[in-house]
Jmol script that loads the backbone (N, CA, C; Angstrom):
load data "model"
ATOM      1  N   MET A   1      81.674  45.729  16.526  1.00  0.00           N
ATOM      2  CA  MET A   1      80.491  46.625  16.614  1.00  0.00           C
ATOM      3  C   MET A   1      80.125  47.237  15.226  1.00  0.00           C
ATOM      4  N   LEU A   2      78.731  47.640  15.124  1.00  0.00           N
ATOM      5  CA  LEU A   2      78.273  48.096  13.624  1.00  0.00           C
ATOM      6  C   LEU A   2      78.051  48.945  13.824  1.00  0.00           C
ATOM      7  N   LEU A   3      78.075  49.757  12.685  1.00  0.00           N
ATOM      8  CA  LEU A   3      77.705  51.382  12.881  1.00  0.00           C
ATOM      9  C   LEU A   3      76.177  51.044  11.940  1.00  0.00           C
ATOM     10  N   THR A   4      75.427  52.278  12.352  1.00  0.00           N
ATOM     11  CA  THR A   4      74.162  52.444  11.528  1.00  0.00           C
ATOM     12  C   THR A   4      74.509  52.162  10.127  1.00  0.00           C
ATOM     13  N   ASP A   5      73.114  51.849   9.374  1.00  0.00           N
ATOM     14  CA  ASP A   5      73.140  52.074   7.777  1.00  0.00           C
ATOM     15  C   ASP A   5      73.957  51.222   7.267  1.00  0.00           C
ATOM     16  N   THR A   6      74.512  49.907   7.777  1.00  0.00           N
ATOM     17  CA  THR A   6      75.237  49.022   7.260  1.00  0.00           C
ATOM     18  C   THR A   6      75.190  48.117   6.288  1.00  0.00           C
ATOM     19  N   GLY A   7      73.540  48.165   6.006  1.00  0.00           N
ATOM     20  CA  GLY A   7      72.965  47.205   5.044  1.00  0.00           C
ATOM     21  C   GLY A   7      73.024  45.724   5.469  1.00  0.00           C
ATOM     22  N   VAL A   8      73.387  45.444   6.653  1.00  0.00           N
ATOM     23  CA  VAL A   8      73.181  44.162   7.443  1.00  0.00           C
ATOM     24  C   VAL A   8      72.035  44.094   7.752  1.00  0.00           C
ATOM     25  N   PRO A   9      71.256  42.847   7.284  1.00  0.00           N
ATOM     26  CA  PRO A   9      69.768  42.496   7.367  1.00  0.00           C
ATOM     27  C   PRO A   9      69.754  42.468   9.096  1.00  0.00           C
ATOM     28  N   GLU A  10      68.370  43.271   9.725  1.00  0.00           N
ATOM     29  CA  GLU A  10      68.176  42.920  11.068  1.00  0.00           C
ATOM     30  C   GLU A  10      68.322  41.690  11.619  1.00  0.00           C
ATOM     31  N   ARG A  11      67.894  40.811  11.129  1.00  0.00           N
ATOM     32  CA  ARG A  11      67.902  39.132  11.649  1.00  0.00           C
ATOM     33  C   ARG A  11      69.404  38.823  12.277  1.00  0.00           C
ATOM     34  N   PHE A  12      70.592  39.426  11.605  1.00  0.00           N
ATOM     35  CA  PHE A  12      71.604  39.166  12.012  1.00  0.00           C
ATOM     36  C   PHE A  12      72.272  40.299  12.838  1.00  0.00           C
ATOM     37  N   ILE A  13      71.376  41.235  13.294  1.00  0.00           N
ATOM     38  CA  ILE A  13      72.120  42.531  14.603  1.00  0.00           C
ATOM     39  C   ILE A  13      71.412  41.800  15.956  1.00  0.00           C
ATOM     40  N   ASP A  14      72.413  42.275  16.768  1.00  0.00           N
ATOM     41  CA  ASP A  14      71.910  42.183  18.160  1.00  0.00           C
ATOM     42  C   ASP A  14      72.224  43.518  18.805  1.00  0.00           C
ATOM     43  N   GLU A  15      72.162  43.767  20.165  1.00  0.00           N
ATOM     44  CA  GLU A  15      72.544  44.945  20.886  1.00  0.00           C
ATOM     45  C   GLU A  15      73.722  44.126  21.957  1.00  0.00           C
ATOM     46  N   ASP A  16      74.504  44.668  22.333  1.00  0.00           N
ATOM     47  CA  ASP A  16      75.508  44.317  23.395  1.00  0.00           C
ATOM     48  C   ASP A  16      74.974  44.946  24.558  1.00  0.00           C
ATOM     49  N   ASP A  17      75.553  44.892  25.819  1.00  0.00           N
ATOM     50  CA  ASP A  17      75.559  45.428  27.102  1.00  0.00           C
ATOM     51  C   ASP A  17      75.670  46.779  27.244  1.00  0.00           C
ATOM     52  N   TRP A  18      76.175  47.520  26.136  1.00  0.00           N
ATOM     53  CA  TRP A  18      75.921  49.052  26.341  1.00  0.00           C
ATOM     54  C   TRP A  18      75.579  49.321  25.274  1.00  0.00           C
ATOM     55  N   GLY A  19      74.435  48.844  24.437  1.00  0.00           N
ATOM     56  CA  GLY A  19      73.859  49.222  23.794  1.00  0.00           C
ATOM     57  C   GLY A  19      74.277  49.501  22.189  1.00  0.00           C
ATOM     58  N   GLY A  20      75.298  49.028  21.917  1.00  0.00           N
ATOM     59  CA  GLY A  20      75.604  48.960  20.432  1.00  0.00           C
ATOM     60  C   GLY A  20      75.620  48.035  19.540  1.00  0.00           C
ATOM     61  N   GLN A  21      75.514  48.145  18.295  1.00  0.00           N
ATOM     62  CA  GLN A  21      75.035  46.933  17.328  1.00  0.00           C
ATOM     63  C   GLN A  21      76.303  46.072  17.283  1.00  0.00           C
ATOM     64  N   VAL A  22      75.856  44.624  17.393  1.00  0.00           N
ATOM     65  CA  VAL A  22      76.902  43.853  16.989  1.00  0.00           C
ATOM     66  C   VAL A  22      76.204  42.859  16.300  1.00  0.00           C
ATOM     67  N   MET A  23      77.224  41.957  15.373  1.00  0.00           N
ATOM     68  CA  MET A  23      76.720  40.686  14.706  1.00  0.00           C
ATOM     69  C   MET A  23      76.085  39.854  15.716  1.00  0.00           C
ATOM     70  N   ARG A  24      74.814  39.326  15.567  1.00  0.00           N
ATOM     71  CA  ARG A  24      74.302  37.979  16.125  1.00  0.00           C
ATOM     72  C   ARG A  24      75.075  36.650  15.887  1.00  0.00           C
ATOM     73  N   ARG A  25      75.261  36.216  17.482  1.00  0.00           N
ATOM     74  CA  ARG A  25      76.279  35.208  17.231  1.00  0.00           C
ATOM     75  C   ARG A  25      74.869  33.962  17.808  1.00  0.00           C
ATOM     76  N   LEU A  26      75.355  32.590  17.329  1.00  0.00           N
ATOM     77  CA  LEU A  26      74.490  31.789  17.527  1.00  0.00           C
ATOM     78  C   LEU A  26      75.029  31.032  19.430  1.00  0.00           C
ATOM     79  N   ASP A  27      74.063  30.282  19.666  1.00  0.00           N
ATOM     80  CA  ASP A  27      74.490  29.769  20.778  1.00  0.00           C
ATOM     81  C   ASP A  27      76.111  29.313  21.104  1.00  0.00           C
ATOM     82  N   ASP A  28      76.397  28.646  20.184  1.00  0.00           N
ATOM     83  CA  ASP A  28      77.841  27.915  20.077  1.00  0.00           C
ATOM     84  C   ASP A  28      79.105  29.151  19.772  1.00  0.00           C
ATOM     85  N   GLY A  29      78.327  30.533  19.538  1.00  0.00           N
ATOM     86  CA  GLY A  29      79.338  31.412  19.365  1.00  0.00           C
ATOM     87  C   GLY A  29      79.797  31.854  17.631  1.00  0.00           C
ATOM     88  N   TRP A  30      79.075  30.988  17.137  1.00  0.00           N
ATOM     89  CA  TRP A  30      79.054  31.200  15.446  1.00  0.00           C
ATOM     90  C   TRP A  30      78.556  32.253  15.097  1.00  0.00           C
ATOM     91  N   CYS A  31      78.951  32.892  13.915  1.00  0.00           N
ATOM     92  CA  CYS A  31      78.445  34.230  13.626  1.00  0.00           C
ATOM     93  C   CYS A  31      77.269  33.879  12.856  1.00  0.00           C
ATOM     94  N   ALA A  32      75.881  34.314  13.120  1.00  0.00           N
ATOM     95  CA  ALA A  32      74.540  33.931  12.461  1.00  0.00           C
ATOM     96  C   ALA A  32      74.538  34.198  11.121  1.00  0.00           C
ATOM     97  N   ALA A  33      75.442  34.942  10.528  1.00  0.00           N
ATOM     98  CA  ALA A  33      75.494  34.998   8.909  1.00  0.00           C
ATOM     99  C   ALA A  33      76.281  33.970   8.059  1.00  0.00           C
ATOM    100  N   LEU A  34      76.958  33.269   8.982  1.00  0.00           N
ATOM    101  CA  LEU A  34      77.687  32.102   8.432  1.00  0.00           C
ATOM    102  C   LEU A  34      77.017  30.848   7.791  1.00  0.00           C
ATOM    103  N   ASP A  35      77.126  30.518   6.779  1.00  0.00           N
ATOM    104  CA  ASP A  35      76.511  29.090   6.085  1.00  0.00           C
ATOM    105  C   ASP A  35      77.739  28.005   6.576  1.00  0.00           C
ATOM    106  N   ARG A  36      77.259  27.364   7.754  1.00  0.00           N
ATOM    107  CA  ARG A  36      78.277  26.239   8.170  1.00  0.00           C
ATOM    108  C   ARG A  36      78.514  25.013   7.340  1.00  0.00           C
ATOM    109  N   ASP A  37      77.419  24.723   6.133  1.00  0.00           N
ATOM    110  CA  ASP A  37      77.866  23.627   5.243  1.00  0.00           C
ATOM    111  C   ASP A  37      78.635  24.121   4.453  1.00  0.00           C
ATOM    112  N   SER A  38      78.593  25.454   3.841  1.00  0.00           N
ATOM    113  CA  SER A  38      79.963  25.890   2.810  1.00  0.00           C
ATOM    114  C   SER A  38      80.961  26.693   3.561  1.00  0.00           C
ATOM    115  N   MET A  39      80.776  27.575   4.885  1.00  0.00           N
ATOM    116  CA  MET A  39      81.613  28.133   5.381  1.00  0.00           C
ATOM    117  C   MET A  39      81.888  29.280   4.943  1.00  0.00           C
ATOM    118  N   ARG A  40      80.664  29.924   4.333  1.00  0.00           N
ATOM    119  CA  ARG A  40      80.818  31.170   3.636  1.00  0.00           C
ATOM    120  C   ARG A  40      79.900  31.998   4.379  1.00  0.00           C
ATOM    121  N   CYS A  41      80.312  33.573   4.267  1.00  0.00           N
ATOM    122  CA  CYS A  41      79.249  34.268   4.711  1.00  0.00           C
ATOM    123  C   CYS A  41      77.972  34.526   3.713  1.00  0.00           C
ATOM    124  N   THR A  42      76.836  34.470   4.257  1.00  0.00           N
ATOM    125  CA  THR A  42      75.607  34.830   3.366  1.00  0.00           C
ATOM    126  C   THR A  42      75.124  36.205   3.103  1.00  0.00           C
ATOM    127  N   ILE A  43      76.102  37.181   3.742  1.00  0.00           N
ATOM    128  CA  ILE A  43      75.832  38.374   3.387  1.00  0.00           C
ATOM    129  C   ILE A  43      76.984  39.004   2.969  1.00  0.00           C
ATOM    130  N   TYR A  44      77.951  38.716   2.431  1.00  0.00           N
ATOM    131  CA  TYR A  44      79.040  38.968   2.106  1.00  0.00           C
ATOM    132  C   TYR A  44      79.372  40.340   1.715  1.00  0.00           C
ATOM    133  N   ILE A  45      78.514  40.514   0.544  1.00  0.00           N
ATOM    134  CA  ILE A  45      78.162  41.932  -0.192  1.00  0.00           C
ATOM    135  C   ILE A  45      77.990  42.949   1.001  1.00  0.00           C
ATOM    136  N   ARG A  46      77.126  42.701   1.727  1.00  0.00           N
ATOM    137  CA  ARG A  46      76.606  43.436   2.673  1.00  0.00           C
ATOM    138  C   ARG A  46      77.453  43.434   4.087  1.00  0.00           C
ATOM    139  N   ARG A  47      78.641  42.881   4.087  1.00  0.00           N
ATOM    140  CA  ARG A  47      79.111  42.587   5.719  1.00  0.00           C
ATOM    141  C   ARG A  47      79.494  43.836   6.384  1.00  0.00           C
ATOM    142  N   PRO A  48      79.701  43.971   7.363  1.00  0.00           N
ATOM    143  CA  PRO A  48      80.001  44.955   8.360  1.00  0.00           C
ATOM    144  C   PRO A  48      81.355  45.645   8.000  1.00  0.00           C
ATOM    145  N   LEU A  49      81.835  46.584   8.254  1.00  0.00           N
ATOM    146  CA  LEU A  49      83.353  46.982   8.051  1.00  0.00           C
ATOM    147  C   LEU A  49      84.443  46.425   8.767  1.00  0.00           C
ATOM    148  N   ILE A  50      84.124  45.879  10.024  1.00  0.00           N
ATOM    149  CA  ILE A  50      84.697  45.010  10.848  1.00  0.00           C
ATOM    150  C   ILE A  50      85.240  43.777  10.514  1.00  0.00           C
ATOM    151  N   CYS A  51      84.525  43.098   9.437  1.00  0.00           N
ATOM    152  CA  CYS A  51      84.781  41.693   8.501  1.00  0.00           C
ATOM    153  C   CYS A  51      85.340  42.192   7.242  1.00  0.00           C
ATOM    154  N   ARG A  52      85.284  43.493   6.872  1.00  0.00           N
ATOM    155  CA  ARG A  52      85.968  43.931   5.855  1.00  0.00           C
ATOM    156  C   ARG A  52      87.481  44.091   6.023  1.00  0.00           C
ATOM    157  N   GLU A  53      87.619  44.748   7.331  1.00  0.00           N
ATOM    158  CA  GLU A  53      89.003  44.940   7.354  1.00  0.00           C
ATOM    159  C   GLU A  53      89.613  43.983   8.109  1.00  0.00           C
ATOM    160  N   PHE A  54      89.096  42.692   8.391  1.00  0.00           N
ATOM    161  CA  PHE A  54      89.489  41.429   9.112  1.00  0.00           C
ATOM    162  C   PHE A  54      90.457  40.744   7.857  1.00  0.00           C
ATOM    163  N   GLU A  55      91.586  41.083   7.406  1.00  0.00           N
ATOM    164  CA  GLU A  55      92.289  40.431   6.392  1.00  0.00           C
ATOM    165  C   GLU A  55      92.460  39.269   6.397  1.00  0.00           C
ATOM    166  N   LEU A  56      91.928  38.281   5.335  1.00  0.00           N
ATOM    167  CA  LEU A  56      92.310  36.835   4.866  1.00  0.00           C
ATOM    168  C   LEU A  56      93.658  36.741   4.678  1.00  0.00           C
ATOM    169  N   GLY A  57      93.832  35.433   5.406  1.00  0.00           N
ATOM    170  CA  GLY A  57      95.277  35.024   5.390  1.00  0.00           C
ATOM    171  C   GLY A  57      96.177  35.626   6.254  1.00  0.00           C
ATOM    172  N   SER A  58      95.574  36.522   7.118  1.00  0.00           N
ATOM    173  CA  SER A  58      96.471  37.476   7.929  1.00  0.00           C
ATOM    174  C   SER A  58      96.662  36.337   9.061  1.00  0.00           C
ATOM    175  N   ASP A  59      97.904  36.516  10.062  1.00  0.00           N
ATOM    176  CA  ASP A  59      97.982  35.839  11.170  1.00  0.00           C
ATOM    177  C   ASP A  59      96.684  35.814  11.960  1.00  0.00           C
ATOM    178  N   ASP A  60      96.045  36.943  12.233  1.00  0.00           N
ATOM    179  CA  ASP A  60      94.732  37.135  13.092  1.00  0.00           C
ATOM    180  C   ASP A  60      93.914  35.999  12.611  1.00  0.00           C
ATOM    181  N   CYS A  61      93.803  35.875  11.378  1.00  0.00           N
ATOM    182  CA  CYS A  61      93.000  35.435  10.296  1.00  0.00           C
ATOM    183  C   CYS A  61      93.300  33.717  10.717  1.00  0.00           C
ATOM    184  N   LEU A  62      94.415  33.323  10.522  1.00  0.00           N
ATOM    185  CA  LEU A  62      94.932  32.148  10.244  1.00  0.00           C
ATOM    186  C   LEU A  62      94.734  31.662  11.779  1.00  0.00           C
ATOM    187  N   GLU A  63      94.821  32.104  13.172  1.00  0.00           N
ATOM    188  CA  GLU A  63      94.694  32.090  14.462  1.00  0.00           C
ATOM    189  C   GLU A  63      93.392  31.770  14.607  1.00  0.00           C
ATOM    190  N   GLU A  64      92.525  32.839  14.199  1.00  0.00           N
ATOM    191  CA  GLU A  64      91.114  32.608  14.413  1.00  0.00           C
ATOM    192  C   GLU A  64      90.369  31.347  13.849  1.00  0.00           C
ATOM    193  N   ARG A  65      90.993  30.994  12.717  1.00  0.00           N
ATOM    194  CA  ARG A  65      90.463  29.717  12.227  1.00  0.00           C
ATOM    195  C   ARG A  65      90.954  28.441  12.785  1.00  0.00           C
ATOM    196  N   LYS A  66      91.917  28.234  13.228  1.00  0.00           N
ATOM    197  CA  LYS A  66      92.180  27.232  13.865  1.00  0.00           C
ATOM    198  C   LYS A  66      91.622  26.997  15.254  1.00  0.00           C
ATOM    199  N   GLY A  67      91.401  28.255  15.710  1.00  0.00           N
ATOM    200  CA  GLY A  67      90.409  28.053  16.970  1.00  0.00           C
ATOM    201  C   GLY A  67      88.747  27.462  16.673  1.00  0.00           C
ATOM    202  N   SER A  68      88.334  28.016  15.467  1.00  0.00           N
ATOM    203  CA  SER A  68      87.162  27.573  15.096  1.00  0.00           C
ATOM    204  C   SER A  68      86.996  26.280  14.519  1.00  0.00           C
ATOM    205  N   ALA A  69      88.148  25.863  14.252  1.00  0.00           N
ATOM    206  CA  ALA A  69      88.013  24.394  13.697  1.00  0.00           C
ATOM    207  C   ALA A  69      87.897  23.671  14.856  1.00  0.00           C
ATOM    208  N   ARG A  70      88.884  23.808  15.892  1.00  0.00           N
ATOM    209  CA  ARG A  70      89.077  23.049  16.966  1.00  0.00           C
ATOM    210  C   ARG A  70      87.439  22.872  17.510  1.00  0.00           C
ATOM    211  N   ALA A  71      86.948  24.130  17.790  1.00  0.00           N
ATOM    212  CA  ALA A  71      85.740  24.101  18.323  1.00  0.00           C
ATOM    213  C   ALA A  71      84.664  23.600  17.492  1.00  0.00           C
ATOM    214  N   TYR A  72      84.573  23.677  16.424  1.00  0.00           N
ATOM    215  CA  TYR A  72      83.790  22.669  15.488  1.00  0.00           C
ATOM    216  C   TYR A  72      83.962  21.242  15.603  1.00  0.00           C
ATOM    217  N   LEU A  73      85.083  20.864  15.330  1.00  0.00           N
ATOM    218  CA  LEU A  73      85.555  19.543  15.587  1.00  0.00           C
ATOM    219  C   LEU A  73      85.369  18.894  16.959  1.00  0.00           C
ATOM    220  N   ASP A  74      85.375  19.781  18.088  1.00  0.00           N
ATOM    221  CA  ASP A  74      85.116  19.056  19.372  1.00  0.00           C
ATOM    222  C   ASP A  74      83.653  19.229  19.692  1.00  0.00           C
ATOM    223  N   GLY A  75      82.974  19.790  18.522  1.00  0.00           N
ATOM    224  CA  GLY A  75      81.410  19.820  18.892  1.00  0.00           C
ATOM    225  C   GLY A  75      80.888  20.447  19.902  1.00  0.00           C
TER     226      GLY A  75
END
end "model"
wireframe off; spacefill off
backbone 0.3
color backbone group
C-alpha cells in the first residue's frame, strides 16, 4: 500500500479493492515501474516506502527473485 505524497508518478499507481493506493501491476503480475530489459526500477529515487524497506539480499528478497525468475522463464 502506498501513502499519499509518495512522489510515485500517477501512471504507476492503482487503487485496490479497499480504496488504498498500490503500485500498478502488469497483467503478468510484474510491477509497472520495472524495466524488464535491465530488471531495474525506473522510479528508484521516488520508489515507495514498501520498496525501500524490502532489503536487497534478504531471505525474502532471494525467495521473491527465485519465484519471479521462474515465472519469467516459464513465460
